[in-house]
C-alpha positions in Angstrom: -24.0 -8.4 -32.9 -25.2 -6.8 -29.6 -27.8 -9.5 -28.9 -25.2 -12.3 -29.5 -22.7 -10.6 -27.2 -25.2 -10.1 -24.4 -26.3 -13.7 -24.7 -22.7 -14.9 -24.6 -21.8 -13.1 -21.4 -25.0 -13.6 -19.4 -25.2 -16.0 -16.5 -27.6 -16.5 -13.6 -25.3 -16.4 -10.6 -27.3 -13.6 -8.8 -30.1 -11.2 -9.8 -27.5 -8.6 -10.9 -25.8 -11.0 -13.3 -28.5 -10.1 -15.8 -28.2 -6.7 -17.4 -25.3 -4.3 -17.7 -23.1 -2.5 -15.2 -22.1 1.1 -16.1 -18.9 2.1 -14.3 -18.0 5.8 -14.2 -14.2 6.0 -14.0 -12.3 9.1 -12.9 -9.4 10.4 -10.9 -11.7 11.2 -7.9 -11.1 13.5 -5.0 -11.1 13.3 -1.2 -14.7 13.6 0.0 -13.5 14.7 3.4 -10.4 16.6 4.5 -8.8 13.6 6.4 -8.7 11.7 3.1 -6.4 14.2 1.4 -3.1 12.7 2.4 -4.0 9.2 1.0 -5.4 10.8 -2.1 -2.2 12.8 -2.8 0.1 9.8 -2.2 -1.8 7.6 -4.6 -1.8 10.4 -7.2 1.9 11.1 -7.0 2.7 7.3 -6.8 1.1 6.8 -10.2 3.8 6.6 -12.8 1.2 6.5 -15.6 0.1 10.0 -14.5 3.3 11.6 -13.2 6.4 9.6 -14.2 9.0 10.3 -11.5 11.5 7.5 -12.4 12.9 4.6 -10.3 12.4 6.6 -7.0 8.7 7.2 -7.6 7.5 5.9 -4.3 10.0 7.9 -2.2 9.5 11.1 -4.2 5.7 10.6 -3.9 6.0 10.4 -0.1 8.1 13.6 0.0 5.7 15.6 -2.2 2.7 14.3 -0.3 4.3 15.4 3.0 5.0 18.9 1.7 1.7 19.5 -0.1 -0.9 17.9 2.2 -1.3 20.8 4.7 -1.8 23.3 1.9 -4.2 21.1 0.0 -6.2 20.3 3.2 -6.7 24.1 3.6 -8.0 24.3 0.0 -10.6 21.6 0.7 -11.7 23.2 3.9 -12.2 26.4 1.9 -14.5 24.8 -0.6 -16.7 23.1 2.0 -14.6 20.3 3.6 -13.9 18.0 0.6 -14.4 17.4 -3.1 -17.9 17.1 -4.5 -16.8 14.9 -7.3 -18.0 11.6 -5.7 -21.4 13.1 -5.1 -21.7 14.2 -8.7 -20.3 11.0 -10.1 -22.7 8.8 -8.2 -25.6 11.1 -9.1 -24.7 11.1 -12.8 -24.2 7.4 -13.0 -27.5 6.7 -11.2 -29.4 9.1 -13.5 -27.8 7.6 -16.6 -28.8 4.1 -15.6 -32.4 5.2 -14.9 -32.7 6.5 -18.4 -30.9 3.5 -19.9 -33.5 1.2 -18.4 -36.1 3.1 -20.5 -34.3 3.6 -23.7 -32.2 0.3 -23.9 -34.5 -2.4 -22.4 -32.5 -5.1 -24.2 -29.5 -4.4 -22.0 -31.4 -3.7 -18.8 -31.3 -3.6 -15.9 -28.4 -1.2 -15.7 -26.4 -1.0 -12.5 -24.4 2.2 -11.7 -21.0 2.1 -10.2 -18.2 4.6 -9.6 -14.5 3.7 -9.6 -11.9 6.3 -8.7 -8.2 6.0 -9.3 -7.0 7.9 -6.2 -9.9 8.3 -3.8 -12.9 6.4 -2.4 -14.5 4.4 -3.9 -11.3 3.0 -5.3 -11.3 0.8 -8.3 -10.4 -2.2 -6.2 -13.4 -1.8 -3.9 -15.8 -1.2 -6.8 -14.5 -4.3 -8.7 -14.9 -6.5 -5.6 -18.4 -5.2 -5.1 -19.3 -5.9 -8.8 -17.9 -9.4 -8.5 -19.9 -10.0 -5.3 -23.0 -8.6 -7.0 -22.6 -11.2 -9.8 -22.0 -8.7 -12.6 -21.0 -10.4 -15.8 -21.2 -7.5 -18.3 -19.8 -4.0 -17.7 -19.1 -0.8 -19.6 -16.2 1.2 -18.3 -17.2 4.7 -19.0 -14.3 7.2 -18.8 -15.3 10.5 -17.3 -12.3 12.1 -19.0 -14.1 13.1 -22.3 -10.7 13.7 -23.9 -8.3 10.8 -23.8 -4.8 10.9 -22.3 -2.6 8.0 -21.5 -1.9 9.7 -18.1 -5.6 9.8 -17.1 -7.9 7.5 -19.0 -5.3 4.9 -19.6 -4.1 5.1 -16.0 -7.7 4.1 -14.9 -7.8 1.3 -17.6 -4.4 0.0 -16.4 -5.6 0.0 -12.8 -8.7 -1.9 -13.8 -6.6 -4.4 -15.8 -4.1 -5.1 -13.0 -6.8 -5.5 -10.4 -8.9 -7.8 -12.6 -5.9 -10.1 -13.1 -5.8 -10.5 -9.3 -9.5 -10.5 -8.4 -11.2 -11.8 -11.5 -8.6 -14.1 -13.2 -11.4 -16.3 -14.6 -13.0 -13.4 -16.4 -16.4 -13.3 -14.7 -16.9 -9.8 -15.9 -16.7 -9.0 -19.6 -15.7 -5.4 -20.3 -16.0 -2.9 -23.0 -15.0 0.8 -22.7 -16.0 4.2 -23.7 -12.5 5.6 -23.8 -13.2 9.1 -25.3 -16.1 11.3 -26.3 -14.7 14.8 -27.0 -17.4 15.9 -29.4 -20.4 14.1 -28.2 -23.5 16.3 -28.5 -24.4 16.2 -24.8 -21.0 17.6 -23.9 -20.9 20.2 -26.6 -24.5 21.4 -26.2 -24.3 21.6 -22.4 -21.1 23.6 -22.5 -22.6 25.9 -25.1 -25.7 26.5 -23.0 -23.7 27.2 -19.9 -21.4 29.7 -21.8 -24.5 31.5 -23.1 -25.8 31.8 -19.6 -22.5 33.2 -18.4 -22.4 35.7 -21.2 -25.7 37.1 -20.1 -23.9 38.5 -17.0 -22.2 41.1 -19.2 -23.9 44.2 -20.7 -25.5 43.4 -24.0 -23.6 46.2 -25.9 -20.3 44.5 -25.1 -21.3 40.9 -24.8 -19.9 39.8 -28.2 -16.5 41.2 -27.3 -16.2 39.1 -24.1 -13.4 36.5 -24.4 -14.3 32.9 -23.9 -11.2 31.3 -22.3 -11.3 27.5 -22.2 -9.2 25.9 -19.5 -8.1 22.3 -19.3 -5.7 20.5 -16.9 -2.2 20.6 -18.3 0.2 17.7 -18.7 4.0 17.4 -18.6 5.5 17.9 -22.0 7.3 14.6 -21.9 3.9 12.9 -22.0 2.7 15.2 -24.7 5.8 14.5 -26.8 5.1 10.8 -26.9 2.2 11.6 -29.2 -0.6 11.8 -26.5 -4.1 12.4 -27.9 -5.1 14.8 -25.2 -4.2 18.3 -26.7 -5.9 17.5 -30.0 -9.0 16.1 -28.4 -9.4 19.0 -26.0 -9.0 21.4 -28.9 -11.6 19.3 -30.8 -14.1 19.9 -27.9 -13.3 23.6 -27.9 -13.8 23.9 -31.6 -17.1 22.0 -31.5 -18.4 24.2 -28.7 -17.5 27.4 -30.6 -19.1 26.0 -33.7 -22.3 25.4 -31.7 -22.1 29.1 -30.6 -21.5 30.2 -34.2 -18.1 31.6 -33.2 -20.0 34.4 -31.4 -16.9 35.5 -29.4 -13.1 35.6 -29.5 -11.8 32.5 -27.7 -8.6 30.8 -26.5 -7.6 27.4 -25.0 -5.2 27.5 -22.1 -3.9 25.1 -19.5 -4.0 24.9 -15.7 -2.7 23.0 -12.7 0.9 22.7 -13.5 3.0 21.0 -10.7 6.7 20.8 -10.3 9.8 22.0 -12.2 9.3 20.1 -15.5 8.0 21.8 -18.6 4.2 21.5 -18.9 1.8 22.2 -21.7 0.9 25.9 -22.0 -0.1 28.7 -22.3 -1.0 28.9 -18.6 -4.6 29.8 -17.7 -3.7 32.3 -15.0 -1.1 34.2 -16.9 -3.2 34.4 -20.0 -6.3 35.5 -18.1 -4.2 38.3 -16.5 -3.0 39.5 -19.9 -6.5 39.5 -21.4 -8.2 41.2 -18.4 -5.4 43.9 -18.2 -6.4 45.0 -21.7 -8.7 47.9 -21.5 -10.5 47.0 -24.7 -11.6 43.6 -23.3 -14.9 43.9 -21.3 -14.6 40.5 -19.7 -13.7 36.9 -19.7 -15.8 33.7 -19.4 -13.6 30.9 -18.0 -14.8 27.4 -19.2 -13.4 24.3 -17.5 -13.6 22.3 -20.7 -12.0 19.0 -19.6 -14.1 18.4 -16.4 -17.5 16.9 -16.1 -18.2 18.2 -12.6 -16.9 20.6 -10.0 -13.9 19.7 -7.9 -10.8 21.5 -6.5 -9.6 22.7 -9.9 -12.8 24.6 -10.5 -13.9 25.5 -7.0 -10.6 26.7 -5.7 -8.1 27.1 -8.5 -10.4 29.0 -10.9 -12.9 30.5 -8.5 -10.4 31.6 -5.8 -6.8 31.4 -6.8 -7.1 32.8 -10.3 -9.2 35.8 -9.1 -6.7 36.5 -6.3 -3.8 36.5 -8.8 -5.2 39.0 -11.4 -5.7 42.7 -11.2 -9.3 42.8 -12.5 -11.2 39.8 -11.0 -14.4 41.7 -11.6 -14.0 41.0 -15.3 -14.1 37.2 -14.9 -17.1 35.0 -14.8 -16.6 31.2 -14.5 -18.9 29.1 -16.6 -21.0 26.6 -14.5 -19.8 23.0 -14.6 -21.8 20.2 -16.1 -22.8 18.6 -12.8 -26.5 17.8 -12.8 -27.6 19.5 -16.0 -30.6 17.4 -17.3 -29.4 17.7 -20.9 -26.0 16.4 -20.0 -27.4 13.5 -17.9 -29.7 12.4 -20.7 -26.8 12.6 -23.1 -24.6 10.3 -20.9 -27.3 7.6 -21.2 -27.6 8.1 -24.9 -23.8 7.8 -25.2 -23.8 4.4 -23.4 -26.8 3.2 -25.5 -24.9 4.1 -28.7 -21.8 2.3 -27.4 -23.8 -0.9 -26.6 -25.6 -0.9 -29.9 -22.4 -0.4 -31.9 -20.9 -3.7 -30.6 -17.5 -2.1 -30.3 -15.4 -2.9 -27.4 -13.2 0.2 -27.5 -12.3 3.0 -29.9 -10.2 2.7 -33.0 -7.7 5.0 -31.4 -7.0 2.9 -28.3 -4.4 0.4 -29.7 -2.3 3.3 -31.0 -2.6 5.1 -27.7 -1.0 2.1 -26.0 1.7 1.8 -28.6 2.8 5.4 -28.1 1.9 5.9 -24.4 3.0 2.8 -22.5 6.7 3.8 -22.4 7.3 3.4 -18.7 4.0 1.7 -17.6 4.4 -1.7 -16.0 2.1 -4.7 -16.0 -0.2 -3.4 -18.8 -1.5 -5.1 -21.9 0.1 -4.5 -25.3 -3.3 -4.5 -27.1 -6.8 -3.8 -25.7 -8.0 -7.2 -27.1 -6.0 -8.8 -24.2 -8.6 -7.4 -21.8 -11.8 -6.1 -23.3 -14.5 -8.5 -24.5 -15.0 -12.1 -23.8 -12.0 -13.2 -21.6 -13.4 -16.5 -20.5 -11.0 -18.4 -22.8 -8.0 -16.2 -22.0 -5.3 -16.8 -19.5 -4.9 -14.1 -16.8 
């Protein structure tokens, strides 16, 4: 199946038309402080992520105006910008290097990064791929756990832009739209938690609480039947299974914005309650829904959380996945498995779109409308 698919989509327009592009898709973050305003405006303008109704654009401008000075200060505090682009480009490049060795039939593999709200934006990446003569691409969501507001927002953006810039379907796409229990994810988190636990005295180590933290979502998104809470919980359970349930643990949620109800319990409040208990020797905070460091780890967890609680000395933050060799190897293995499977998307994705695309505009009704061989389809 794979060989037939590769043969069907291959052309010889340019050297890069042979092989496979691997596109790491994520929210992104401003690499420099001056990029913050544009990043925030794009984020709050996205009705797939934060639905604000018919006045989305105006409300987004107001929120951006209010929040930009504060967020700029945060980025200055963590080194002058988000490192997520650096890590994403590094991870994509390393994955493709390994793929060339373990999957020669789909080589050469070409790494790209496409961010939803920051440079390199999806539009820029898509235009570069078209100029490079790419004809076969895997969209690789760097949100391991699917949500319509995150993964699907990136998919929707790619779909809308492809209709404009690639109406003839030069690029044939498939997607890795979720991977909440992939061995590379589970094993790397388990290893990093074990390393963090070593920072506590051996005689109390097994009483340290492992507190997993993931980005929260508004309850109106969750109540549509969004996959995200279940898939995050699946990752947590798989990691604890890998650790043989060595410690007590909880899953909590961070980064709530605005007055609407959001998914809880909140990371900060829960951590405060745990650390205020004299019988608890410490807490390991694990950013379970992120594949690299960015503002939610480097500022929200490392600085804000510790400033907000009475016993910050009890808290150790688990290292993010970043450039861990086991993780990087696993990313390549994941793509290889996807290519060999011949599947264009997961079995869950059609249902995600049935339940999630309530207010989304200009999106497909079924993934078949976009993924796979589109040469015979009308844009």
